[in-house]
N, C-alpha and C positions, 0 to 999 in steps of 0.2 A: 372504869371500874369503880366499882362502890368501895366503900371504905368499912372497914369492920364496925359494929354496934359495939359497943362500951355495954360492960353490965348493967347500970343506970338506965341507959338506954334502951338496952335489950329488955329490959323487966318491962319498963313503961311501952313499947312496941307492941311485947304481947298481952297489954291489957287491950288492945283492940282488937284480939284475936285472940279470943279465951280457948277456941278447942284446939289452939298447937300447943304444944312443949316440946321446949329444949334439950334437947339431949346429944352430945357429942359431937358439938360444933355445927346443929344443925338442927333445923326445925320442925314436926312431925304431927303428920294428923291420921286420923284414920278413921272412915267412914263408910257404915254401912249402909246397904240399900235392900230393899224388899227380893229384887231377883236380879241373877247373873246380867241380864243384857242392861238393867237400869245402871249396875257399874260400867259398863262397858261404856253404853251413852254418855255416862259424866264423864268418862276418862278422854274419849274423842272431844265433847264440849271443851276439857282444859287445856286439850291437846291445841287447840284454834288459840287462846289466850294465853298460854305460853310460848307458843310462835309468834304470836302478834308481841309480846313481851322480850321474846328473845331471852328468855330466862325458863329453862327446864327442871319440873324437878323430876327427883327418883320416883317412881312408881311400882307398886307390889299390888298385884290383885289377886286375890283368895276367895273367889266366888264369888261371895254378895260383900263383900269389904274390901276398901281400895285404904293403903296407905300411903301416905305421900310425906317425901321427905326433901325439903327446900335447905339449901345450902349454896353458898358464891365460891365457887372452890376455886378462882383466881383467888381469892381474898383469905381463904383458909377457914371459914366460918360465915355465920347470920351478918349480910347488909339489908340495908334499906329495899333492896330489891326483892330480899325473900320475903320482908314483910308486907309490900305491897301487891307481890304474888299469893300471901297468904289471903289478902284479904278479897282479891278477886276470886279467890276459890271459895271464900264463906261466903260470898254473893251468890255463886252458882251453886253452893251447897243450899244455901237458904232460900 
């Protein structure tokens, strides 16, 4: 299990992932797509990455918007695992 990131470390880590916001012991990002099918394709691609990492985000799909929430439940907040997956999501989107 990864250790929780301290406040300063979390602030520094989020500078690597500027699209993500910290809220309630998690980091979140909403991505908007042109079409519903684009959003679903993204989620399917993300599923492969998450499974490979054995770290799974909470995913909410609202038509063309996908909201992701990352937290390490066992640790009770944000760890390096969450930051690493956020960076992989950013690479997938960009």
